[in-house]
C-alpha atoms as a printed R data frame, in Angstrom:
    type eleno elety resid chain resno       x       y       z
1   ATOM     1    CA   MET     A     1 -11.823 -15.139  13.633
2   ATOM     2    CA   GLY     A     2 -12.699 -15.878  10.136
3   ATOM     3    CA   ILE     A     3 -15.971 -15.220   8.187
4   ATOM     4    CA   GLY     A     4 -17.133 -18.926   8.672
5   ATOM     5    CA   SER     A     5 -16.415 -18.883  12.399
6   ATOM     6    CA   LYS     A     6 -18.223 -15.502  12.957
7   ATOM     7    CA   ILE     A     7 -21.293 -16.761  11.052
8   ATOM     8    CA   THR     A     8 -21.370 -20.180  12.710
9   ATOM     9    CA   LYS     A     9 -20.911 -18.415  16.125
10  ATOM    10    CA   ALA     A    10 -23.759 -15.979  15.205
11  ATOM    11    CA   LEU     A    11 -26.051 -18.782  14.365
12  ATOM    12    CA   GLY     A    12 -24.890 -21.014  17.410
13  ATOM    13    CA   LEU     A    13 -23.936 -23.974  15.061
14  ATOM    14    CA   LYS     A    14 -21.947 -27.083  15.661
15  ATOM    15    CA   LYS     A    15 -20.346 -29.498  13.131
16  ATOM    16    CA   PRO     A    16 -21.647 -30.475  10.500
17  ATOM    17    CA   TRP     A    17 -22.865 -26.764  10.372
18  ATOM    18    CA   ILE     A    18 -23.607 -26.719   6.692
19  ATOM    19    CA   GLU     A    19 -25.898 -29.743   7.076
20  ATOM    20    CA   THR     A    20 -27.850 -28.346  10.267
21  ATOM    21    CA   VAL     A    21 -28.147 -24.709   9.401
22  ATOM    22    CA   LYS     A    22 -31.630 -23.623   8.043
23  ATOM    23    CA   VAL     A    23 -32.015 -21.281   5.151
24  ATOM    24    CA   ASN     A    24 -34.394 -18.909   7.174
25  ATOM    25    CA   GLU     A    25 -31.562 -18.676   9.858
26  ATOM    26    CA   LEU     A    26 -29.015 -17.688   7.132
27  ATOM    27    CA   GLU     A    27 -31.493 -15.175   5.744
28  ATOM    28    CA   LYS     A    28 -32.010 -13.568   9.226
29  ATOM    29    CA   GLU     A    29 -28.240 -13.307   9.564
30  ATOM    30    CA   LEU     A    30 -27.957 -11.759   6.047
31  ATOM    31    CA   MET     A    31 -30.698  -9.242   7.145
32  ATOM    32    CA   HIS     A    32 -28.609  -8.341  10.188
33  ATOM    33    CA   ILE     A    33 -25.547  -7.842   8.004
34  ATOM    34    CA   ASP     A    34 -27.541  -5.658   5.596
35  ATOM    35    CA   ASN     A    35 -28.604  -3.392   8.466
36  ATOM    36    CA   GLN     A    36 -25.037  -2.984   9.727
37  ATOM    37    CA   ILE     A    37 -23.935  -2.140   6.139
38  ATOM    38    CA   LEU     A    38 -26.800   0.471   5.789
39  ATOM    39    CA   LEU     A    39 -25.646   2.068   9.148
40  ATOM    40    CA   ILE     A    40 -22.063   2.306   8.131
41  ATOM    41    CA   SER     A    41 -22.907   3.629   4.852
42  ATOM    42    CA   LYS     A    42 -24.894   6.472   6.353
43  ATOM    43    CA   GLU     A    43 -22.092   7.172   8.771
44  ATOM    44    CA   ILE     A    44 -19.520   7.330   5.844
45  ATOM    45    CA   GLU     A    45 -21.847   9.785   3.953
46  ATOM    46    CA   ARG     A    46 -22.144  11.997   7.146
47  ATOM    47    CA   LEU     A    47 -18.323  12.228   7.381
48  ATOM    48    CA   GLU     A    48 -17.837  12.913   3.616
49  ATOM    49    CA   LYS     A    49 -20.346  15.741   4.002
50  ATOM    50    CA   GLN     A    50 -18.180  17.146   6.838
51  ATOM    51    CA   LYS     A    51 -15.283  17.072   4.666
52  ATOM    52    CA   ARG     A    52 -16.991  18.941   1.850
53  ATOM    53    CA   GLU     A    53 -18.171  21.545   4.389
54  ATOM    54    CA   LEU     A    54 -14.662  21.939   5.693
55  ATOM    55    CA   PHE     A    55 -13.355  22.465   2.281
56  ATOM    56    CA   ARG     A    56 -15.882  25.034   1.469
57  ATOM    57    CA   LYS     A    57 -15.050  26.778   4.683
58  ATOM    58    CA   GLY     A    58 -11.415  27.131   3.752
59  ATOM    59    CA   ILE     A    59 -12.160  29.054   0.565
60  ATOM    60    CA   GLY     A    60 -10.751  32.583   0.887
61  ATOM    61    CA   LYS     A    61  -9.234  31.792   4.295
62  ATOM    62    CA   SER     A    62  -5.536  32.504   5.271
63  ATOM    63    CA   ASP     A    63  -2.823  29.851   4.781
64  ATOM    64    CA   VAL     A    64  -2.773  29.285   8.545
65  ATOM    65    CA   GLU     A    65  -6.439  28.719   8.693
66  ATOM    66    CA   LYS     A    66  -6.238  26.391   5.641
67  ATOM    67    CA   LEU     A    67  -3.503  24.319   7.182
68  ATOM    68    CA   LEU     A    68  -5.694  23.725  10.289
69  ATOM    69    CA   LEU     A    69  -8.741  22.815   8.163
70  ATOM    70    CA   ALA     A    70  -6.629  20.515   6.007
71  ATOM    71    CA   GLU     A    71  -5.571  18.657   9.093
72  ATOM    72    CA   LYS     A    72  -9.225  18.272  10.064
73  ATOM    73    CA   ILE     A    73 -10.018  16.896   6.569
74  ATOM    74    CA   LYS     A    74  -7.318  14.319   6.955
75  ATOM    75    CA   ASP     A    75  -8.529  13.461  10.467
76  ATOM    76    CA   LEU     A    76 -11.853  12.724   8.783
77  ATOM    77    CA   ASP     A    77 -10.185  10.779   5.978
78  ATOM    78    CA   ALA     A    78  -8.627   8.453   8.636
79  ATOM    79    CA   GLU     A    79 -11.913   7.922  10.229
80  ATOM    80    CA   ILE     A    80 -13.643   7.236   6.853
81  ATOM    81    CA   LYS     A    81 -10.910   4.740   6.157
82  ATOM    82    CA   MET     A    82 -11.685   2.662   9.289
83  ATOM    83    CA   LYS     A    83 -15.332   2.814   8.402
84  ATOM    84    CA   LEU     A    84 -14.605   1.618   4.802
85  ATOM    85    CA   LYS     A    85 -12.461  -1.299   6.087
86  ATOM    86    CA   GLU     A    86 -15.433  -2.432   8.250
87  ATOM    87    CA   TYR     A    87 -17.874  -1.858   5.267
88  ATOM    88    CA   ASN     A    88 -15.859  -3.995   2.982
89  ATOM    89    CA   ARG     A    89 -15.417  -6.723   5.645
90  ATOM    90    CA   LEU     A    90 -19.354  -6.848   5.909
91  ATOM    91    CA   MET     A    91 -19.665  -6.797   2.207
92  ATOM    92    CA   LYS     A    92 -17.356  -9.879   2.076
93  ATOM    93    CA   GLN     A    93 -19.414 -11.711   4.673
94  ATOM    94    CA   ARG     A    94 -22.608 -10.757   2.818
95  ATOM    95    CA   ARG     A    95 -21.421 -12.199  -0.504
96  ATOM    96    CA   ALA     A    96 -20.252 -15.496   1.384
97  ATOM    97    CA   LEU     A    97 -23.473 -15.776   3.244
98  ATOM    98    CA   SER     A    98 -25.775 -15.007   0.087
99  ATOM    99    CA   ASN     A    99 -23.796 -17.674  -1.876
100 ATOM   100    CA   LEU     A   100 -24.253 -20.212   1.135
101 ATOM   101    CA   ILE     A   101 -27.968 -19.672   1.077
102 ATOM   102    CA   ARG     A   102 -27.968 -20.494  -2.735
103 ATOM   103    CA   LEU     A   103 -26.015 -23.704  -1.942
104 ATOM   104    CA   LYS     A   104 -28.490 -24.525   0.786
105 ATOM   105    CA   LYS     A   105 -31.410 -24.058  -1.653
106 ATOM   106    CA   TRP     A   106 -29.671 -26.417  -4.137
107 ATOM   107    CA   GLU     A   107 -28.869 -28.917  -1.393
108 ATOM   108    CA   ASP     A   108 -30.842 -31.855  -2.826
109 ATOM   109    CA   LYS     A   109 -29.583 -31.364  -6.408
110 ATOM   110    CA   LEU     A   110 -26.007 -31.068  -5.126
111 ATOM   111    CA   LYS     A   111 -26.483 -34.307  -3.270
112 ATOM   112    CA   GLU     A   112 -27.674 -35.993  -6.405
113 ATOM   113    CA   LYS     A   113 -24.476 -34.921  -8.096
114 ATOM   114    CA   GLY     A   114 -22.217 -36.070  -5.329
115 ATOM   115    CA   ILE     A   115 -21.030 -32.367  -4.629
116 ATOM   116    CA   TRP     A   116 -22.785 -31.934  -1.308
117 ATOM   117    CA   GLU     A   117 -20.568 -34.434   0.629
118 ATOM   118    CA   LYS     A   118 -17.410 -32.489  -0.648
119 ATOM   119    CA   LEU     A   119 -18.886 -29.205   0.503
120 ATOM   120    CA   LYS     A   120 -19.482 -30.701   4.021
121 ATOM   121    CA   SER     A   121 -15.918 -31.872   4.327
122 ATOM   122    CA   ILE     A   122 -14.515 -28.324   3.830
123 ATOM   123    CA   GLU     A   123 -13.782 -26.358   7.104
124 ATOM   124    CA   PRO     A   124 -16.258 -23.508   7.686
125 ATOM   125    CA   ASP     A   125 -13.620 -20.762   7.341
126 ATOM   126    CA   LYS     A   126 -12.230 -22.244   4.167
127 ATOM   127    CA   LEU     A   127 -15.606 -22.703   2.526
128 ATOM   128    CA   MET     A   128 -16.841 -19.219   3.324
129 ATOM   129    CA   GLN     A   129 -13.629 -17.725   2.100
130 ATOM   130    CA   MET     A   130 -14.134 -19.564  -1.225
131 ATOM   131    CA   LEU     A   131 -17.759 -18.332  -1.335
132 ATOM   132    CA   THR     A   132 -16.394 -14.624  -1.129
133 ATOM   133    CA   ASN     A   133 -14.585 -15.159  -4.428
134 ATOM   134    CA   VAL     A   134 -17.537 -16.458  -6.564
135 ATOM   135    CA   GLU     A   135 -20.565 -14.929  -8.081
136 ATOM   136    CA   PHE     A   136 -23.365 -17.331  -9.025
137 ATOM   137    CA   GLU     A   137 -25.477 -16.460 -11.898
138 ATOM   138    CA   GLU     A   138 -29.157 -15.807 -11.165
139 ATOM   139    CA   LYS     A   139 -30.121 -18.540 -13.678
140 ATOM   140    CA   MET     A   140 -30.759 -22.390 -13.465
141 ATOM   141    CA   PHE     A   141 -28.983 -24.550 -11.214
142 ATOM   142    CA   GLU     A   142 -27.095 -26.369 -13.875
143 ATOM   143    CA   GLU     A   143 -25.341 -23.188 -15.019
144 ATOM   144    CA   ASN     A   144 -23.638 -22.718 -11.790
145 ATOM   145    CA   ILE     A   145 -22.206 -26.254 -11.435
146 ATOM   146    CA   ASP     A   146 -18.964 -25.358 -12.972
147 ATOM   147    CA   LYS     A   147 -18.418 -22.564 -10.647
148 ATOM   148    CA   ILE     A   148 -19.136 -24.763  -7.627
149 ATOM   149    CA   ASN     A   149 -16.719 -27.370  -8.948
150 ATOM   150    CA   GLN     A   150 -14.171 -24.539  -9.400
151 ATOM   151    CA   ILE     A   151 -14.428 -23.481  -5.793
152 ATOM   152    CA   LEU     A   152 -14.249 -27.074  -4.617
153 ATOM   153    CA   GLY     A   153 -10.956 -27.324  -6.577
154 ATOM   154    CA   ALA     A   154  -9.579 -24.189  -4.984
155 ATOM   155    CA   GLU     A   155  -7.482 -24.722  -1.689
156 ATOM   156    CA   PHE     A   156  -9.801  -8.521  -0.109
157 ATOM   157    CA   ALA     A   157 -10.690  -3.621   0.815
158 ATOM   158    CA   ARG     A   158  -7.658  -2.190   0.707
159 ATOM   159    CA   VAL     A   159  -8.669   1.424   1.272
160 ATOM   160    CA   GLU     A   160  -6.221   4.092   0.165
161 ATOM   161    CA   VAL     A   161  -6.497   7.749   1.252
162 ATOM   162    CA   ASP     A   162  -4.335   9.513  -1.199
163 ATOM   163    CA   GLU     A   163  -4.738  12.993   0.032
164 ATOM   164    CA   SER     A   164  -2.037  15.221   1.515
165 ATOM   165    CA   THR     A   165  -1.992  18.711   2.949
166 ATOM   166    CA   LYS     A   166  -0.428  19.951  -0.106
167 ATOM   167    CA   GLU     A   167  -3.026  18.406  -2.392
168 ATOM   168    CA   ILE     A   168  -5.881  19.924  -0.383
169 ATOM   169    CA   LEU     A   169  -4.300  23.263  -0.532
170 ATOM   170    CA   GLN     A   170  -3.940  23.041  -4.256
171 ATOM   171    CA   LEU     A   171  -7.767  22.270  -4.550
172 ATOM   172    CA   TRP     A   172  -8.433  25.347  -2.492
173 ATOM   173    CA   GLU     A   173  -6.135  27.331  -4.670
174 ATOM   174    CA   LYS     A   174  -7.872  26.188  -7.919
175 ATOM   175    CA   VAL     A   175 -11.351  27.068  -6.464
176 ATOM   176    CA   GLU     A   176 -10.210  30.577  -5.488
177 ATOM   177    CA   LYS     A   177  -8.808  31.113  -8.995
178 ATOM   178    CA   ALA     A   178 -12.150  29.834 -10.409
179 ATOM   179    CA   GLU     A   179 -10.259  27.020 -12.210
180 ATOM   180    CA   LEU     A   180 -12.575  24.585 -10.463
181 ATOM   181    CA   ALA     A   181 -16.117  24.814  -9.014
182 ATOM   182    CA   PRO     A   182 -16.471  23.747  -5.311
183 ATOM   183    CA   GLU     A   183 -18.701  20.950  -6.514
184 ATOM   184    CA   ALA     A   184 -16.033  19.850  -8.878
185 ATOM   185    CA   VAL     A   185 -13.683  18.861  -6.132
186 ATOM   186    CA   GLU     A   186 -16.082  16.817  -4.087
187 ATOM   187    CA   GLU     A   187 -15.424  13.692  -5.887
188 ATOM   188    CA   GLN     A   188 -11.754  14.413  -5.533
189 ATOM   189    CA   LEU     A   189 -12.114  14.652  -1.744
190 ATOM   190    CA   SER     A   190 -13.920  11.316  -1.623
191 ATOM   191    CA   VAL     A   191 -11.822   8.397  -0.269
192 ATOM   192    CA   LYS     A   192 -11.227   5.863  -3.087
193 ATOM   193    CA   VAL     A   193 -11.808   2.229  -2.320
194 ATOM   194    CA   ARG     A   194  -9.806  -0.541  -4.107
195 ATOM   195    CA   ALA     A   195 -11.249  -3.918  -4.371
196 ATOM   196    CA   GLU     A   196  -9.379  -6.491  -2.320
197 ATOM   197    CA   ALA     A   197  -9.047  -8.780  -5.192
198 ATOM   198    CA   GLU     A   198  -7.061  -6.220  -7.177
199 ATOM   199    CA   GLU     A   199  -4.748  -5.770  -4.296
200 ATOM   200    CA   GLU     A   200  -4.197  -9.345  -4.035
201 ATOM   201    CA   GLU     A   201  -3.468  -9.607  -7.779
202 ATOM   202    CA   GLU     A   202  -0.855  -6.816  -7.413
203 ATOM   203    CA   LYS     A   203   0.812  -8.708  -4.485
204 ATOM   204    CA   GLU     A   204   1.009 -11.790  -6.593
205 ATOM   205    CA   LYS     A   205   2.599  -9.850  -9.464
206 ATOM   206    CA   GLU     A   206   5.116  -8.414  -7.071
207 ATOM   207    CA   LYS     A   207   6.091 -11.715  -5.747
208 ATOM   208    CA   GLU     A   208   6.569 -13.090  -9.397
209 ATOM   209    CA   VAL     A   209   8.924 -10.153 -10.046
210 ATOM   210    CA   VAL     A   210  10.979 -10.794  -6.900
């Protein structure tokens, strides 16, 4: 189910959904998504804290104990990866919904320019996908017209966990040799999130090469 389908289902809308939906309904759904994002953010932070604690626990331990702790750290990485995928999915929904709210607030002006009818003709999933890829300026309506026309002319987190047992063991070794402070490795232990747009660009480049 795409972003548009999920939102229209959540709001109980039927076609033409963009015409019938109210701004206050969209804002309530936005608040619901914000609460979900907040909960997942707290859960990710809790798991990251557990990783840091496991790493500190391994300082000075035997290699056998370190291997077990390293596996536990990687287990947490896998769990965080799933949480981050959900986090980024919700962030995409949030951006699309936030942009839709702006369009609804500009409805009368968009009708005057003949743009609203074009927006109505776009399938919900397609329109919401378009709205995940645009950032409207918090300025006057006229300054965003070009961006709206761009999305009308148009017909996302990869999460990478790049930690292996070997890398974790190397970090412990550096801490034990006083080459790194425990605090210094915390950022290295964190899962790195890559924007979906960057991933898509890389895929497109790979296709061009092939």
